[in-house]
KETIVEX-577696 format. One record per residue (C-alpha): residue number from 1; x, y, z. Coordinates in steps of 0.5 Angstrom, whole numbers, plus 2048, in hexadecimal, padded with zeros to 3 digits. Last residue first. Layout:
REM residues N
+-----+-----+-----+-----+
| num |  px |  py |  pz |
+-----+-----+-----+-----+
| NUM |   X |   Y |   Z |
...
+-----+-----+-----+-----+
***
This chain:
REM residues 457
+-----+-----+-----+-----+
| num |  px |  py |  pz |
+-----+-----+-----+-----+
| 457 | 88B | 90E | 8CB |
| 456 | 88D | 90B | 8D2 |
| 455 | 890 | 905 | 8D2 |
| 454 | 894 | 907 | 8D8 |
| 453 | 893 | 90D | 8DD |
| 452 | 899 | 910 | 8E0 |
| 451 | 898 | 912 | 8E7 |
| 450 | 89D | 918 | 8EA |
| 449 | 8A2 | 916 | 8EF |
| 448 | 8A7 | 91A | 8EC |
| 447 | 8AB | 914 | 8EA |
| 446 | 8A5 | 911 | 8E6 |
| 445 | 89F | 90D | 8E9 |
| 444 | 89C | 908 | 8E5 |
| 443 | 895 | 906 | 8E2 |
| 442 | 892 | 901 | 8DE |
| 441 | 88C | 8FF | 8DB |
| 440 | 888 | 905 | 8D8 |
| 439 | 883 | 905 | 8D3 |
| 438 | 883 | 90C | 8D1 |
| 437 | 886 | 912 | 8D5 |
| 436 | 886 | 918 | 8D1 |
| 435 | 87F | 91B | 8D4 |
| 434 | 882 | 921 | 8D7 |
| 433 | 887 | 91C | 8DB |
| 432 | 881 | 918 | 8DE |
| 431 | 883 | 919 | 8E5 |
| 430 | 87F | 916 | 8EB |
| 429 | 881 | 919 | 8EF |
| 428 | 882 | 921 | 8EF |
| 427 | 87F | 922 | 8F6 |
| 426 | 886 | 91F | 8F9 |
| 425 | 889 | 918 | 8FA |
| 424 | 882 | 915 | 8FB |
| 423 | 882 | 912 | 902 |
| 422 | 884 | 90A | 903 |
| 421 | 889 | 90B | 909 |
| 420 | 88F | 90A | 904 |
| 419 | 88D | 910 | 900 |
| 418 | 889 | 90F | 8FA |
| 417 | 889 | 911 | 8F3 |
| 416 | 884 | 90F | 8ED |
| 415 | 886 | 90F | 8E6 |
| 414 | 881 | 910 | 8E1 |
| 413 | 87E | 90C | 8DA |
| 412 | 878 | 90A | 8DE |
| 411 | 878 | 902 | 8DD |
| 410 | 87F | 902 | 8DC |
| 409 | 880 | 905 | 8E3 |
| 408 | 888 | 907 | 8E4 |
| 407 | 88A | 907 | 8EC |
| 406 | 88F | 90B | 8EF |
| 405 | 890 | 90A | 8F7 |
| 404 | 894 | 90F | 8FB |
| 403 | 899 | 90B | 8FF |
| 402 | 89E | 911 | 8FF |
| 401 | 8A3 | 90E | 8FB |
| 400 | 89D | 90D | 8F5 |
| 399 | 899 | 907 | 8F5 |
| 398 | 897 | 904 | 8EE |
| 397 | 891 | 900 | 8EC |
| 396 | 88E | 8FE | 8E5 |
| 395 | 887 | 8FB | 8E4 |
| 394 | 881 | 8FE | 8E8 |
| 393 | 87A | 8FC | 8E5 |
| 392 | 877 | 903 | 8E7 |
| 391 | 87A | 906 | 8ED |
| 390 | 878 | 90D | 8ED |
| 389 | 87A | 90F | 8F4 |
| 388 | 875 | 909 | 8F7 |
| 387 | 879 | 904 | 8FA |
| 386 | 880 | 902 | 8FD |
| 385 | 880 | 8FD | 902 |
| 384 | 884 | 8FD | 909 |
| 383 | 882 | 8F7 | 90E |
| 382 | 888 | 8F3 | 90C |
| 381 | 888 | 8ED | 907 |
| 380 | 88D | 8E8 | 909 |
| 379 | 893 | 8E6 | 905 |
| 378 | 898 | 8E6 | 90A |
| 377 | 89B | 8EC | 907 |
| 376 | 895 | 8F0 | 908 |
| 375 | 88F | 8F0 | 903 |
| 374 | 88B | 8F7 | 901 |
| 373 | 885 | 8F6 | 8FD |
| 372 | 883 | 8FB | 8F7 |
| 371 | 87C | 8FB | 8F6 |
| 370 | 878 | 8FC | 8F0 |
| 369 | 875 | 8F5 | 8F0 |
| 368 | 87A | 8F3 | 8EA |
| 367 | 880 | 8F3 | 8EF |
| 366 | 886 | 8F8 | 8F0 |
| 365 | 88B | 8F5 | 8F5 |
| 364 | 890 | 8F9 | 8FA |
| 363 | 896 | 8F5 | 8FC |
| 362 | 899 | 8F6 | 903 |
| 361 | 8A0 | 8F7 | 904 |
| 360 | 8A0 | 8FD | 908 |
| 359 | 8A3 | 902 | 902 |
| 358 | 89D | 900 | 8FE |
| 357 | 89C | 8FA | 8F9 |
| 356 | 898 | 8FA | 8F3 |
| 355 | 893 | 8F5 | 8F0 |
| 354 | 88E | 8F5 | 8EA |
| 353 | 888 | 8F2 | 8E7 |
| 352 | 885 | 8ED | 8ED |
| 351 | 87E | 8EA | 8EB |
| 350 | 87A | 8EC | 8F1 |
| 349 | 878 | 8EA | 8F8 |
| 348 | 87F | 8E8 | 8F9 |
| 347 | 883 | 8E2 | 8FB |
| 346 | 88A | 8E2 | 8FD |
| 345 | 88E | 8DC | 8FB |
| 344 | 893 | 8D8 | 900 |
| 343 | 89A | 8D8 | 8FE |
| 342 | 89E | 8D5 | 8F9 |
| 341 | 8A5 | 8D4 | 8F9 |
| 340 | 8A9 | 8D8 | 8F4 |
| 339 | 8AF | 8DA | 8F8 |
| 338 | 8AD | 8E1 | 8FA |
| 337 | 8A6 | 8DE | 8FD |
| 336 | 8A0 | 8DD | 8F8 |
| 335 | 899 | 8E1 | 8F8 |
| 334 | 893 | 8E0 | 8F4 |
| 333 | 88D | 8E5 | 8F4 |
| 332 | 886 | 8E2 | 8F4 |
| 331 | 880 | 8E3 | 8F0 |
| 330 | 881 | 8DD | 8EB |
| 329 | 883 | 8DE | 8E4 |
| 328 | 885 | 8E5 | 8E4 |
| 327 | 88B | 8E3 | 8E9 |
| 326 | 88F | 8E8 | 8EC |
| 325 | 896 | 8E7 | 8EE |
| 324 | 89B | 8E9 | 8F4 |
| 323 | 8A2 | 8E7 | 8F4 |
| 322 | 8A5 | 8E7 | 8FB |
| 321 | 8AC | 8EA | 8FB |
| 320 | 8AC | 8ED | 902 |
| 319 | 8AB | 8F4 | 8FF |
| 318 | 8A5 | 8F2 | 8FB |
| 317 | 8A5 | 8EF | 8F4 |
| 316 | 89F | 8F1 | 8EF |
| 315 | 89B | 8ED | 8E9 |
| 314 | 895 | 8EE | 8E5 |
| 313 | 890 | 8EA | 8E1 |
| 312 | 891 | 8E3 | 8E3 |
| 311 | 88C | 8DE | 8DF |
| 310 | 88B | 8D9 | 8E5 |
| 309 | 891 | 8D8 | 8EA |
| 308 | 88E | 8D5 | 8F1 |
| 307 | 894 | 8D5 | 8F5 |
| 306 | 897 | 8D0 | 8F0 |
| 305 | 89C | 8D0 | 8EA |
| 304 | 8A3 | 8D3 | 8E9 |
| 303 | 8A7 | 8D3 | 8E2 |
| 302 | 8AE | 8D4 | 8E3 |
| 301 | 8B1 | 8D8 | 8DD |
| 300 | 8B8 | 8DA | 8DA |
| 299 | 8B8 | 8DF | 8D5 |
| 298 | 8BD | 8DF | 8CF |
| 297 | 8B9 | 8E3 | 8CA |
| 296 | 8B6 | 8E1 | 8C3 |
| 295 | 8B7 | 8DA | 8C4 |
| 294 | 8B7 | 8D5 | 8BE |
| 293 | 8B8 | 8CE | 8C0 |
| 292 | 8B7 | 8CF | 8C7 |
| 291 | 8BC | 8C9 | 8CA |
| 290 | 8BC | 8C2 | 8CC |
| 289 | 8C1 | 8C1 | 8CE |
| 288 | 8C8 | 8C3 | 8D0 |
| 287 | 8CE | 8C1 | 8CC |
| 286 | 8CA | 8C4 | 8C6 |
| 285 | 8CF | 8C9 | 8C4 |
| 284 | 8CE | 8D1 | 8C2 |
| 283 | 8D3 | 8D4 | 8BE |
| 282 | 8CE | 8D8 | 8B9 |
| 281 | 8C9 | 8D8 | 8BF |
| 280 | 8CC | 8DF | 8C1 |
| 279 | 8CB | 8E2 | 8BA |
| 278 | 8C4 | 8E0 | 8BB |
| 277 | 8C3 | 8E3 | 8C1 |
| 276 | 8C6 | 8EA | 8C0 |
| 275 | 8C3 | 8ED | 8C6 |
| 274 | 8BC | 8EA | 8C9 |
| 273 | 8BF | 8E9 | 8D0 |
| 272 | 8C2 | 8EF | 8D1 |
| 271 | 8C4 | 8EF | 8D9 |
| 270 | 8C5 | 8E7 | 8D8 |
| 269 | 8C9 | 8E8 | 8D2 |
| 268 | 8CE | 8EC | 8D5 |
| 267 | 8CE | 8E8 | 8DC |
| 266 | 8D0 | 8E2 | 8D7 |
| 265 | 8D5 | 8E6 | 8D4 |
| 264 | 8D8 | 8E8 | 8DB |
| 263 | 8D8 | 8E1 | 8DD |
| 262 | 8DB | 8DE | 8D7 |
| 261 | 8E1 | 8E2 | 8D7 |
| 260 | 8E4 | 8E8 | 8D3 |
| 259 | 8DE | 8EC | 8D2 |
| 258 | 8DE | 8F1 | 8CC |
| 257 | 8DE | 8F8 | 8CC |
| 256 | 8DC | 8FE | 8D0 |
| 255 | 8D5 | 8FD | 8D2 |
| 254 | 8D6 | 8F5 | 8D2 |
| 253 | 8D5 | 8F1 | 8CB |
| 252 | 8D1 | 8EB | 8CB |
| 251 | 8D2 | 8EA | 8C3 |
| 250 | 8DA | 8EB | 8C3 |
| 249 | 8DB | 8E7 | 8C9 |
| 248 | 8D7 | 8E1 | 8C7 |
| 247 | 8DA | 8E1 | 8C0 |
| 246 | 8E1 | 8E2 | 8C3 |
| 245 | 8E0 | 8DC | 8C7 |
| 244 | 8DE | 8D7 | 8C2 |
| 243 | 8E4 | 8DA | 8BD |
| 242 | 8E9 | 8D9 | 8C3 |
| 241 | 8EB | 8DF | 8C7 |
| 240 | 8F2 | 8E1 | 8C7 |
| 239 | 8F7 | 8DE | 8CC |
| 238 | 8FD | 8E0 | 8C8 |
| 237 | 8FB | 8DB | 8C3 |
| 236 | 8F4 | 8D8 | 8C3 |
| 235 | 8F1 | 8D6 | 8C9 |
| 234 | 8ED | 8D0 | 8CA |
| 233 | 8E6 | 8CE | 8C9 |
| 232 | 8E1 | 8CA | 8CE |
| 231 | 8DF | 8D1 | 8D2 |
| 230 | 8DD | 8D4 | 8CB |
| 229 | 8D8 | 8CF | 8C8 |
| 228 | 8D6 | 8CE | 8D0 |
| 227 | 8D4 | 8D5 | 8D1 |
| 226 | 8CF | 8D5 | 8CB |
| 225 | 8CD | 8CE | 8CD |
| 224 | 8CB | 8D0 | 8D4 |
| 223 | 8C6 | 8D6 | 8D1 |
| 222 | 8C2 | 8D0 | 8CD |
| 221 | 8C2 | 8CB | 8D3 |
| 220 | 8BF | 8D1 | 8D8 |
| 219 | 8BA | 8D2 | 8D3 |
| 218 | 8B8 | 8CB | 8D2 |
| 217 | 8B8 | 8C9 | 8D9 |
| 216 | 8B1 | 8CE | 8DA |
| 215 | 8B1 | 8CC | 8E1 |
| 214 | 8AA | 8CA | 8E4 |
| 213 | 8A7 | 8CC | 8EB |
| 212 | 8A2 | 8C8 | 8EE |
| 211 | 8A5 | 8C7 | 8F5 |
| 210 | 8AB | 8CC | 8F5 |
| 209 | 8B1 | 8CA | 8F1 |
| 208 | 8B8 | 8C8 | 8F4 |
| 207 | 8BD | 8C8 | 8EE |
| 206 | 8BB | 8C6 | 8E7 |
| 205 | 8BF | 8C4 | 8E3 |
| 204 | 8C6 | 8C1 | 8E5 |
| 203 | 8CC | 8C4 | 8E8 |
| 202 | 8CC | 8BD | 8EC |
| 201 | 8CD | 8C0 | 8F3 |
| 200 | 8CB | 8C8 | 8F2 |
| 199 | 8C5 | 8C5 | 8EF |
| 198 | 8C3 | 8CA | 8E9 |
| 197 | 8BD | 8CF | 8E8 |
| 196 | 8BA | 8D0 | 8EF |
| 195 | 8C0 | 8D1 | 8F2 |
| 194 | 8C1 | 8D7 | 8EE |
| 193 | 8BB | 8DA | 8F0 |
| 192 | 8BD | 8D9 | 8F7 |
| 191 | 8C3 | 8DD | 8F6 |
| 190 | 8BF | 8E2 | 8F3 |
| 189 | 8BA | 8E2 | 8F9 |
| 188 | 8C0 | 8E4 | 8FD |
| 187 | 8C2 | 8EA | 8F9 |
| 186 | 8BB | 8EC | 8F9 |
| 185 | 8BB | 8EC | 901 |
| 184 | 8C2 | 8F0 | 902 |
| 183 | 8BE | 8F5 | 8FE |
| 182 | 8BF | 8FB | 903 |
| 181 | 8C7 | 8FB | 903 |
| 180 | 8C7 | 8FB | 8FC |
| 179 | 8C9 | 8F4 | 8F8 |
| 178 | 8CF | 8F1 | 8F6 |
| 177 | 8D3 | 8ED | 8F0 |
| 176 | 8D9 | 8F0 | 8ED |
| 175 | 8DF | 8EB | 8ED |
| 174 | 8DA | 8E7 | 8E9 |
| 173 | 8DA | 8EC | 8E4 |
| 172 | 8E1 | 8EB | 8E1 |
| 171 | 8E0 | 8F0 | 8DC |
| 170 | 8DC | 8F6 | 8DA |
| 169 | 8D9 | 8F6 | 8E1 |
| 168 | 8D3 | 8F5 | 8E5 |
| 167 | 8CF | 8EF | 8E8 |
| 166 | 8C9 | 8F0 | 8ED |
| 165 | 8C3 | 8F0 | 8E8 |
| 164 | 8C7 | 8EA | 8E4 |
| 163 | 8C7 | 8E6 | 8EB |
| 162 | 8C1 | 8E1 | 8E9 |
| 161 | 8C3 | 8E1 | 8E1 |
| 160 | 8CB | 8E0 | 8E4 |
| 159 | 8CA | 8DB | 8E9 |
| 158 | 8C5 | 8D6 | 8E5 |
| 157 | 8CA | 8D7 | 8DF |
| 156 | 8D0 | 8D5 | 8E2 |
| 155 | 8CD | 8CF | 8E6 |
| 154 | 8CB | 8CD | 8DF |
| 153 | 8D2 | 8CE | 8DC |
| 152 | 8D5 | 8CA | 8E1 |
| 151 | 8D7 | 8CA | 8E9 |
| 150 | 8D5 | 8C3 | 8EC |
| 149 | 8D5 | 8C5 | 8F4 |
| 148 | 8D5 | 8BF | 8FA |
| 147 | 8D3 | 8BF | 901 |
| 146 | 8D0 | 8C6 | 901 |
| 145 | 8CC | 8C6 | 908 |
| 144 | 8D2 | 8CA | 90B |
| 143 | 8D2 | 8CF | 906 |
| 142 | 8CB | 8D1 | 909 |
| 141 | 8CD | 8D7 | 90E |
| 140 | 8D1 | 8DA | 908 |
| 139 | 8CA | 8DB | 905 |
| 138 | 8CA | 8D8 | 8FD |
| 137 | 8CE | 8D4 | 8F9 |
| 136 | 8CE | 8D7 | 8F2 |
| 135 | 8D2 | 8D4 | 8ED |
| 134 | 8D7 | 8D7 | 8E8 |
| 133 | 8DB | 8D5 | 8E2 |
| 132 | 8E0 | 8D9 | 8DE |
| 131 | 8E4 | 8D7 | 8D8 |
| 130 | 8E8 | 8DD | 8D5 |
| 129 | 8EF | 8DA | 8D6 |
| 128 | 8ED | 8D4 | 8D3 |
| 127 | 8F4 | 8CF | 8D4 |
| 126 | 8F7 | 8CA | 8CF |
| 125 | 8F7 | 8C3 | 8D2 |
| 124 | 8FE | 8C1 | 8D0 |
| 123 | 900 | 8C5 | 8C9 |
| 122 | 8FE | 8C2 | 8C2 |
| 121 | 8F7 | 8C3 | 8C2 |
| 120 | 8F3 | 8C2 | 8C8 |
| 119 | 8EC | 8C2 | 8C5 |
| 118 | 8E7 | 8C4 | 8CA |
| 117 | 8E3 | 8BF | 8CF |
| 116 | 8E9 | 8BF | 8D4 |
| 115 | 8E8 | 8C7 | 8D5 |
| 114 | 8EF | 8C9 | 8D8 |
| 113 | 8EF | 8CE | 8DD |
| 112 | 8ED | 8D6 | 8DD |
| 111 | 8E8 | 8D8 | 8E3 |
| 110 | 8E3 | 8D5 | 8E8 |
| 109 | 8DE | 8D9 | 8EC |
| 108 | 8DB | 8D7 | 8F3 |
| 107 | 8D5 | 8DB | 8F6 |
| 106 | 8D3 | 8DD | 8FD |
| 105 | 8CE | 8E1 | 8FF |
| 104 | 8CF | 8E4 | 906 |
| 103 | 8C9 | 8E3 | 90B |
| 102 | 8CC | 8DF | 910 |
| 101 | 8C9 | 8E4 | 915 |
| 100 | 8CF | 8E5 | 919 |
|  99 | 8D3 | 8E7 | 913 |
|  98 | 8DB | 8E6 | 913 |
|  97 | 8DC | 8E5 | 90B |
|  96 | 8DC | 8DD | 909 |
|  95 | 8E2 | 8D9 | 90A |
|  94 | 8E4 | 8D2 | 906 |
|  93 | 8E8 | 8CE | 90B |
|  92 | 8EB | 8C9 | 906 |
|  91 | 8EA | 8C9 | 8FF |
|  90 | 8E8 | 8C3 | 8FA |
|  89 | 8E8 | 8C3 | 8F3 |
|  88 | 8E6 | 8BE | 8ED |
|  87 | 8E7 | 8BF | 8E6 |
|  86 | 8E9 | 8B8 | 8E5 |
|  85 | 8F1 | 8BA | 8E4 |
|  84 | 8F0 | 8BF | 8EA |
|  83 | 8ED | 8C6 | 8EB |
|  82 | 8F0 | 8CC | 8EE |
|  81 | 8F1 | 8CF | 8F5 |
|  80 | 8F3 | 8D6 | 8F6 |
|  79 | 8FA | 8D7 | 8F9 |
|  78 | 8F9 | 8DC | 8FB |
|  77 | 8F3 | 8DE | 8FF |
|  76 | 8EB | 8DB | 8FF |
|  75 | 8E6 | 8E0 | 901 |
|  74 | 8E5 | 8E5 | 8FB |
|  73 | 8E1 | 8EA | 8FD |
|  72 | 8DC | 8ED | 8F8 |
|  71 | 8DC | 8F4 | 8F5 |
|  70 | 8D6 | 8F8 | 8F4 |
|  69 | 8D1 | 8F6 | 8EE |
|  68 | 8CB | 8F9 | 8F1 |
|  67 | 8CE | 8FD | 8F8 |
|  66 | 8D2 | 8FC | 8FE |
|  65 | 8D0 | 8F5 | 900 |
|  64 | 8D5 | 8F1 | 8FC |
|  63 | 8D4 | 8E9 | 8FA |
|  62 | 8D9 | 8E5 | 8FE |
|  61 | 8DD | 8E1 | 8F9 |
|  60 | 8E1 | 8DA | 8F9 |
|  59 | 8E6 | 8DA | 8F4 |
|  58 | 8E9 | 8D4 | 8EF |
|  57 | 8EE | 8D3 | 8EA |
|  56 | 8ED | 8CE | 8E5 |
|  55 | 8F2 | 8C9 | 8E4 |
|  54 | 8EE | 8C4 | 8E1 |
|  53 | 8E7 | 8C5 | 8DE |
|  52 | 8E3 | 8BE | 8DE |
|  51 | 8DE | 8BC | 8D8 |
|  50 | 8D7 | 8BC | 8D7 |
|  49 | 8D6 | 8C3 | 8D5 |
|  48 | 8DC | 8C7 | 8D8 |
|  47 | 8DC | 8C4 | 8DF |
|  46 | 8DF | 8C6 | 8E6 |
|  45 | 8DF | 8C1 | 8EC |
|  44 | 8DD | 8C1 | 8F3 |
|  43 | 8E0 | 8C2 | 8FA |
|  42 | 8DF | 8C7 | 900 |
|  41 | 8E3 | 8C5 | 906 |
|  40 | 8E3 | 8C5 | 90E |
|  39 | 8DD | 8CA | 90D |
|  38 | 8DB | 8D1 | 910 |
|  37 | 8E1 | 8D5 | 912 |
|  36 | 8E0 | 8DC | 913 |
|  35 | 8E5 | 8E1 | 910 |
|  34 | 8E5 | 8E8 | 912 |
|  33 | 8E4 | 8EC | 90B |
|  32 | 8E9 | 8EC | 905 |
|  31 | 8EA | 8F1 | 900 |
|  30 | 8EB | 8EE | 8F8 |
|  29 | 8F2 | 8ED | 8F5 |
|  28 | 8F1 | 8E5 | 8F6 |
|  27 | 8EE | 8E4 | 8EF |
|  26 | 8F3 | 8E8 | 8EC |
|  25 | 8F3 | 8ED | 8E6 |
|  24 | 8F5 | 8ED | 8DF |
|  23 | 8F1 | 8E9 | 8D9 |
|  22 | 8F7 | 8E6 | 8D6 |
|  21 | 8F8 | 8E0 | 8DA |
|  20 | 8F2 | 8E0 | 8DF |
|  19 | 8EF | 8E4 | 8E4 |
|  18 | 8E8 | 8E5 | 8E2 |
|  17 | 8E4 | 8EC | 8E4 |
|  16 | 8DD | 8EF | 8E5 |
|  15 | 8B9 | 8EF | 8E1 |
|  14 | 8B2 | 8EA | 8E3 |
|  13 | 8B1 | 8E7 | 8E8 |
|  12 | 8AA | 8E6 | 8E5 |
|  11 | 8A4 | 8E2 | 8E7 |
|  10 | 89E | 8E2 | 8E2 |
|   9 | 89E | 8DD | 8DC |
|   8 | 8A0 | 8D9 | 8E1 |
|   7 | 8A7 | 8DC | 8E1 |
|   6 | 8AD | 8DD | 8E5 |
|   5 | 8B1 | 8E1 | 8E0 |
|   4 | 8B9 | 8E2 | 8E0 |
|   3 | 8BA | 8E8 | 8DB |
|   2 | 8B9 | 8EE | 8E0 |
|   1 | 8B6 | 8F4 | 8DD |
+-----+-----+-----+-----+
***
């Protein structure tokens, strides 16, 4: 389950390699695509907490499109740019991969360097080879509009929690950010979600939120502090991790061992948000405030309002990323676009209970007037309504791969099945399960396209 959560009590979104000394690999060793210049200069600064990170190596990446967690493409060639004495950076003529539609998703990563907030010890600016920061920049075609970048723990958390479903790797996870060829839209939405959490230009919370949306900033700060404790530390002898980094890495393990960089550790936490919470907090700092006092999981949430939300009961997402919510408090179905912007609600004659999406992107909604309504992707009621066939206070609803519609009836302890045209699926509908169905509230379709009733006793 994805751990980046968009909620209003209802809306869910939710649920790799550092090339630095001692970690192996090279940030510039990835394949390149045909470059297309997109800006005269990209500039900004990298900070660990409230102080700069100097001598950090930078790489601009184009997310992969050959599968989830597939290899990203490094867009900058050797010698790779580094941050200066105040954490500042600039590099001329950054290039995106050739993409006529300008939909390639771009992100910036910085690794290694000298965290100026760390105790400097006896040597001049000892480096932290396990340090890694990240910022999600978005579509290739939009890079010209980014005048300044501030990369820090907050932008790293925003990027990783949004992109965690598209990341992979036991180490250096930032080199493995990609999606399948059939879910380019999903990756675009994830980058947009990162932009809602943090402001790219300032590195502050929140980013660009939809009207009426509120970011739970204490949740972001709590995770950012976990990373800051490691980032603002220095390596031990032989580039061994500091005590704070060791605590972070050992309590955020990958499948085959501990990570060796803060981005991969962050990905592991995002993908397993309830694991080792107390142990991770033992090295937590208080750089970013306020924080969640006693978290039970490291989730990040945006709270949404609008579109007539009132005592919401069920939720579904369609193929374009729109979110549909049924409201028992009013006879209406709320709809949000894929960035959380409220759309006009759809009124029904009865109180809605459940919602499911068919393969054509239409929403089907059960209602207390013993009717199932079809609503198209624009929120308009169609001429199709399902009645009869044993409908009796319908609640849960599911749609199988053939667009057959399955509905549980809390008023009759039965399951009704319809074709997409509205006819009873066969002579056995409604089903009573031999009398074993009682108080049904939900239904789902399994891998064999069979319906499974929930809360049936």
